[in-house]
Phi, psi and omega in degrees: 000137180284144188234137171261141186313141179305340180289345177310124177285106186294328184291351179263343182293162171283147186230140158250106191239131188227156165246126178239138173262117181176186184284350182091009182244006184305313181311320178295318176297333180267008176057047180267162177292157172315119189291151175290323177219139188225111190226114175278132177239191182307308183245092178089218175203167173261136173226142187198146176240128171284130186252139173261123184145161177247134186231034176273353178273172178296315183293321184291310187290330175293318177296321171300316178299329174297309173311303181306310181301326180280329167300320175297320175290324185291324183257013193292340176281353182251007178063076184254149181216131176286136184266137186269016182224169176260165169298142186278156181309319181296341182290324180293343178254004177280118182300342183261000176256138178281128181237125173234107195288074174229144175243125186260164174267136188296320180305332177292344174279347185286347176266358184245333181278162176292144179290144178283141175287151178245122180282140191272334181233148170298144177302127176305326189287358174273351183303324196283349188264147182295304178273092180294318178303307175306307184294323180293327181293307186300317185282329173292333178284330174293321172299326175284330170295319185292335178277318192241357192061015176194178186243109176285116189300310183305319182292311178305311192277325177297318176304310186293310173306318173290327187281337180230055183290346179267357171267170186287138186297316178299323175297310182297318177297323183293323179286331178294317177293321179295320181290321183289319178296317186296324173278325177306304182301338192252016173060032182051044173253135178280129180302150179297159176293139177268170177291342186200158186291329178292319174297318180300313182298314183297318182290317189285323184287320184296322174293325181292315182298316188292311181310309178300323178298321181290312178294322172307311185295319175292324177289317188298317188294317177304316180297317183294323178290325180297324180288322178298321180292327176288317183289343181245009186277180185293332184250033177309323182294327174302350183246015174255159176271170177303325183277003181093349178279159183289143173269098193296327186293310183300316181296322187286320174302315187290330191249346185078356171285161180283148174303328179292324172289310179312307186299318186289326179288316182304314185293321179295330177285000000 
């Protein structure tokens, strides 16, 4: 395990912190590294590992979710719950609390925890919907939430790519990302049951439309900034014709945007 110097302020580290109902030795049975903190309470114990890293990116957060899900799977016979807070400063000065001043790399837990199972079949209840691929992924995502209280992104994507291997990978990945983002901003809570399938469809489809509008708007803004950067950059004159007009073809080649898109942006400016 990678070690960060003892001077590291443990309270400022990222934490994987859990409440487990057991005798306190289960982590040894599962061959996990020595916890950074181990605190007995009336019912079970708090156990946590200080982690080195930033998980604010999509890749980081999905990998973190996968590790948390695997913790829940590994300790599921012991009634485990992830805690939404860090150990308190006073815990590090408590003589009854065991402190092991190490900060670990998250990736190193991936070789020790139980792997997540992959279901083999798409839920049959997705057959009734027009966009079968999307709904199969969405309903499978809800199955993952029921099992782990979150969606391990790698598990979702790997399942979808295996299930829909004949479809274009980028399309399947886009649907997975859309589903994951939708539940992520809702703290991985499954919407309450609706009075009818029609109501459920209307609400979900409306949400998808709003999401697509947001994505389209963000894409348009990115394209606009890209063209402006070309037009205001040091080599702006290289993208002009002899008569001083902008050369849409050259800007298109430099930005990867279509000439039509470039022309539209410049005319709007």
